[in-house]
C-alpha atoms as an extended CHARMM CRD file, in Angstrom:
* protein
*
        90  EXT
         1         1  UNK       CA             -0.2260000000        0.1910000000       -0.0670000000  PROA      1               0.0000000000
         2         2  UNK       CA              2.4900000000        2.6520000000        0.7260000000  PROA      2               0.0000000000
         3         3  UNK       CA              5.2200000000        1.6000000000       -1.9480000000  PROA      3               0.0000000000
         4         4  UNK       CA              7.6420000000        4.3740000000       -0.9090000000  PROA      4               0.0000000000
         5         5  UNK       CA             10.7400000000        3.4120000000        1.2070000000  PROA      5               0.0000000000
         6         6  UNK       CA             10.7830000000        6.4480000000        2.6520000000  PROA      6               0.0000000000
         7         7  UNK       CA              7.6150000000        6.4300000000        4.2590000000  PROA      7               0.0000000000
         8         8  UNK       CA              8.5450000000        5.5640000000        7.4630000000  PROA      8               0.0000000000
         9         9  UNK       CA             11.2820000000        8.1640000000        7.5350000000  PROA      9               0.0000000000
        10        10  UNK       CA              8.5730000000       10.9410000000        6.6100000000  PROA      10              0.0000000000
        11        11  UNK       CA              6.0030000000        9.5430000000        9.1700000000  PROA      11              0.0000000000
        12        12  UNK       CA              8.6200000000       10.2360000000       11.5260000000  PROA      12              0.0000000000
        13        13  UNK       CA              9.5020000000       13.2950000000       10.9070000000  PROA      13              0.0000000000
        14        14  UNK       CA              6.0010000000       14.5760000000       10.6480000000  PROA      14              0.0000000000
        15        15  UNK       CA              5.5090000000       13.2390000000       13.7160000000  PROA      15              0.0000000000
        16        16  UNK       CA              8.1010000000       15.2470000000       15.2270000000  PROA      16              0.0000000000
        17        17  UNK       CA              6.6840000000       18.4010000000       13.9470000000  PROA      17              0.0000000000
        18        18  UNK       CA              8.9960000000       18.2200000000       10.8680000000  PROA      18              0.0000000000
        19        19  UNK       CA              5.7030000000       19.2060000000        8.7760000000  PROA      19              0.0000000000
        20        20  UNK       CA              6.9230000000       21.3460000000        5.7330000000  PROA      20              0.0000000000
        21        21  UNK       CA              8.5100000000       19.9390000000        2.3090000000  PROA      21              0.0000000000
        22        22  UNK       CA             11.3570000000       21.6490000000        2.2040000000  PROA      22              0.0000000000
        23        23  UNK       CA             12.2230000000       20.6120000000        6.0980000000  PROA      23              0.0000000000
        24        24  UNK       CA             11.1590000000       17.0290000000        5.4600000000  PROA      24              0.0000000000
        25        25  UNK       CA             13.7670000000       16.9150000000        2.4910000000  PROA      25              0.0000000000
        26        26  UNK       CA             16.6780000000       18.4960000000        4.1860000000  PROA      26              0.0000000000
        27        27  UNK       CA             15.8160000000       16.2880000000        7.3080000000  PROA      27              0.0000000000
        28        28  UNK       CA             16.0370000000       12.7640000000        5.5410000000  PROA      28              0.0000000000
        29        29  UNK       CA             19.6180000000       12.1510000000        3.6480000000  PROA      29              0.0000000000
        30        30  UNK       CA             19.1160000000       10.8850000000       -0.0280000000  PROA      30              0.0000000000
        31        31  UNK       CA             15.5580000000       11.9160000000       -0.5800000000  PROA      31              0.0000000000
        32        32  UNK       CA             14.9950000000       13.8830000000       -3.4050000000  PROA      32              0.0000000000
        33        33  UNK       CA             12.3220000000       16.1890000000       -4.1680000000  PROA      33              0.0000000000
        34        34  UNK       CA             10.5760000000       14.1130000000       -6.6250000000  PROA      34              0.0000000000
        35        35  UNK       CA             10.4500000000       11.1330000000       -4.7080000000  PROA      35              0.0000000000
        36        36  UNK       CA              9.0940000000       13.2080000000       -1.7330000000  PROA      36              0.0000000000
        37        37  UNK       CA              6.6510000000       14.7180000000       -3.6240000000  PROA      37              0.0000000000
        38        38  UNK       CA              5.1210000000       11.0460000000       -4.9560000000  PROA      38              0.0000000000
        39        39  UNK       CA              5.3040000000        9.7530000000       -1.6670000000  PROA      39              0.0000000000
        40        40  UNK       CA              3.2720000000       12.5390000000        0.1330000000  PROA      40              0.0000000000
        41        41  UNK       CA              0.7630000000       12.3270000000       -2.8970000000  PROA      41              0.0000000000
        42        42  UNK       CA              0.2350000000        8.7520000000       -2.3680000000  PROA      42              0.0000000000
        43        43  UNK       CA              0.0080000000        9.2780000000        1.6330000000  PROA      43              0.0000000000
        44        44  UNK       CA             -2.6500000000       11.8820000000        0.7550000000  PROA      44              0.0000000000
        45        45  UNK       CA             -4.3810000000        9.7610000000       -1.5650000000  PROA      45              0.0000000000
        46        46  UNK       CA             -4.8790000000        6.9170000000        1.4150000000  PROA      46              0.0000000000
        47        47  UNK       CA             -5.7590000000        9.3500000000        3.8970000000  PROA      47              0.0000000000
        48        48  UNK       CA             -2.6060000000        8.7100000000        5.7830000000  PROA      48              0.0000000000
        49        49  UNK       CA             -1.6510000000       12.5600000000        5.6320000000  PROA      49              0.0000000000
        50        50  UNK       CA             -3.3520000000       15.6190000000        5.2100000000  PROA      50              0.0000000000
        51        51  UNK       CA             -2.4000000000       18.7420000000        3.5710000000  PROA      51              0.0000000000
        52        52  UNK       CA             -2.8460000000       22.5020000000        4.9280000000  PROA      52              0.0000000000
        53        53  UNK       CA             -2.0800000000       25.3920000000        2.4010000000  PROA      53              0.0000000000
        54        54  UNK       CA             -1.8230000000       28.4790000000        3.8500000000  PROA      54              0.0000000000
        55        55  UNK       CA             -2.7780000000       32.1380000000        2.1020000000  PROA      55              0.0000000000
        56        56  UNK       CA              0.3480000000       33.5790000000        2.4370000000  PROA      56              0.0000000000
        57        57  UNK       CA              3.2370000000       35.2910000000        0.2500000000  PROA      57              0.0000000000
        58        58  UNK       CA              5.3770000000       33.0350000000       -0.0710000000  PROA      58              0.0000000000
        59        59  UNK       CA              2.8710000000       30.1280000000        0.1270000000  PROA      59              0.0000000000
        60        60  UNK       CA              3.1750000000       27.5020000000        2.9850000000  PROA      60              0.0000000000
        61        61  UNK       CA              2.3450000000       24.2260000000        2.8280000000  PROA      61              0.0000000000
        62        62  UNK       CA              2.2670000000       22.0470000000        5.8980000000  PROA      62              0.0000000000
        63        63  UNK       CA              1.7810000000       18.0520000000        6.2480000000  PROA      63              0.0000000000
        64        64  UNK       CA              0.1950000000       16.2900000000        9.0830000000  PROA      64              0.0000000000
        65        65  UNK       CA             -1.0200000000       12.8800000000       10.4070000000  PROA      65              0.0000000000
        66        66  UNK       CA             -4.7480000000       12.0830000000        9.8900000000  PROA      66              0.0000000000
        67        67  UNK       CA             -6.3830000000        9.9880000000       12.9720000000  PROA      67              0.0000000000
        68        68  UNK       CA             -6.2790000000        7.0630000000       10.2880000000  PROA      68              0.0000000000
        69        69  UNK       CA             -2.6650000000        7.7770000000        9.7640000000  PROA      69              0.0000000000
        70        70  UNK       CA             -2.2320000000        7.5240000000       13.4110000000  PROA      70              0.0000000000
        71        71  UNK       CA             -3.7860000000        4.1020000000       13.4490000000  PROA      71              0.0000000000
        72        72  UNK       CA             -1.7180000000        2.8300000000       10.2920000000  PROA      72              0.0000000000
        73        73  UNK       CA              1.4980000000        4.0430000000       12.0010000000  PROA      73              0.0000000000
        74        74  UNK       CA              0.6380000000        2.5340000000       15.1080000000  PROA      74              0.0000000000
        75        75  UNK       CA             -0.0580000000       -0.8560000000       13.1790000000  PROA      75              0.0000000000
        76        76  UNK       CA              3.4030000000       -0.4620000000       11.5060000000  PROA      76              0.0000000000
        77        77  UNK       CA              5.3740000000        0.3010000000       14.5190000000  PROA      77              0.0000000000
        78        78  UNK       CA              3.7500000000       -2.7910000000       16.0720000000  PROA      78              0.0000000000
        79        79  UNK       CA              4.8000000000       -4.9480000000       13.2430000000  PROA      79              0.0000000000
        80        80  UNK       CA              8.3050000000       -3.4200000000       13.2870000000  PROA      80              0.0000000000
        81        81  UNK       CA              8.7290000000       -4.5190000000       17.5130000000  PROA      81              0.0000000000
        82        82  UNK       CA              7.0610000000       -7.8640000000       16.5060000000  PROA      82              0.0000000000
        83        83  UNK       CA              9.8060000000       -8.4600000000       13.8410000000  PROA      83              0.0000000000
        84        84  UNK       CA             12.7240000000       -7.3030000000       16.1220000000  PROA      84              0.0000000000
        85        85  UNK       CA             11.4500000000       -9.0510000000       18.7900000000  PROA      85              0.0000000000
        86        86  UNK       CA             11.7000000000      -12.2710000000       16.4510000000  PROA      86              0.0000000000
        87        87  UNK       CA             14.9170000000      -11.2410000000       15.3500000000  PROA      87              0.0000000000
        88        88  UNK       CA             16.2160000000      -11.0820000000       18.7340000000  PROA      88              0.0000000000
        89        89  UNK       CA             14.7950000000      -14.7290000000       19.7120000000  PROA      89              0.0000000000
        90        90  UNK       CA             12.5840000000      -13.8460000000       22.2850000000  PROA      90              0.0000000000
């Protein structure tokens, strides 16, 4: 569903309050503008993220995590924790 290897990094940044596209890109090494925009668009489509555009000059855009996105991210974190537990042999 996510189809973007950068998704978890992007979710993490937005969760930490880094919610503007330029800030997100600068905080993730190796993430290009094109790939970041594709990934953000995909998450908007699936209602994991929402986009707020402010009527300012210069224009300002911020991304946030929707209520569904919070549930989705908690599920991903649970899967990650389970995988780590299995790999450690507990």
